[in-house]
N, C-alpha and C positions, 0 to 999 in steps of 0.2 A: 557540581554534579559528582555523583559517586556510584560505584557498582551497586546494582539493585534498583536504581532510580528507574521509574517507568513513565511512559506517556501513552495516551490513547487518543484515537480519533474515530468517530463512528458516523456512518452515513447509510441511509437506505438507498439502494441503487434503483434509479428510475429509467424509463425508456428515454427520457430527455437527456439524462446523464450519458447514456450510451451513444445517443445521436451526437451530442456535443463532442464527446471524446473522439468519435469517428471523424467528425468534421475537422477538428483541430489537428489530429495526428495523420489523417489521410488513410487510416486503417478501415477500409470499407468492406472487409470480409463479410459476406452475406450471413454468416453464422450469427452475427451480432444484431442484424436489423431486418432480415428477410425471414418472416415467420414460416413461409412455405418451404424455403430452403432449409431452415434450421430443423423443421419437423422431420426431415429425411435423414438427419444426422443422429449419432449416438445420444445426443443430448435431448432431442425431441422438441426443443423450443430454443428461442434466442437466449444466448448467455452474454454476460458482460465480457469485455476484453480483459485478459489477465492483467495487463498493465494499468487498467483503471483501478483495480484493487491495490496494485503496487503504489499508485498515486496516493492512496489513503495512508500508506506507510510514510511517504514523503511528508504528508500533512502533519502527522504525529511528530516526526523528527523536526521539521522546520518551524512549527508553530507552538509546540507544547513541551518539548523535551528539556530545553535549556534556556529559560528566560534570561535575557541579558547577553546571550551569545548568538552569533550568526552560525547556524549549523550548516556545514557545507558537505555534501555527499562526496566521498572519494571512491567508494565502491558499494555494490549491492548484489548479493546472490539471491536467487528466488527459485522456489519450487512450487509449482501450481498443483495443488492436491485435489481440489474439487471445483466444479463449475460454480460461478456466481450467477444467480438467476435474477431476473427483474423482480423487485420487491424484497430481495434479501437485504437484511441489515448487517453490514460488515463493520466489525470493530478491528481496527489496526492497533496493535500493541507493540511498543518499542521498549526493550529493557536493556539497560547498560550492563554489559558483561565484562568489560575491561576498559581501563583508561591508561594512556601513556601521557602523563602530565607534561613531560619535557617537550613532547611533540604536539601537545594539545589535540590528541586524537582519542577517539573512543570506538570500541567495538560494540555493536548493538544487535541483540537478537530481535528480529522483526517477524511478526506473525499477524495474520488476519484470520478472524473467526466469523462464521455466520451466526445468525440469531439462535441457532440450535447448539452453539458452542463447538461446532465442528471446524477444524482447521481447514482453511481454503488456500492459504499461501503461507509458506515458511521461508525464512531467509536470514541473512546476516548482512549488516551494513557496517562500513567503516566511515566515520565522519570526522571532520575537522571542526574544532570548537574555537571559533574566532570571536574574542570579546568585542563588543560594540562600545565605542567611546561615548561617553555621556555628552 
């Protein structure tokens, strides 16, 4: 891996994704699943959990960034910029910004964009790059 390497993960958010996320995490905030409640909020409709989008970043890091390495999260900062709505196609992009070879650590810029190219999440991750034995 080197500075500038990128990985992407893309998924269209469905009602089922939101329901499964709520079930697994216990985050049953009605904003995400109750259309009547959500209609009365600033969003006007149900939106996805912010951490669901963050999970797409994890998918890019863990499955696409460094083949042959186990990528282990050490930290992640996040800023949620826009709501993610049902039917939005979200692309998580992870780009290597720095590497500390002796510590086997990398700093990664992490962003999510909707189908219109608008940033919905921005952040930075620090990961451990742990080689997997053959």
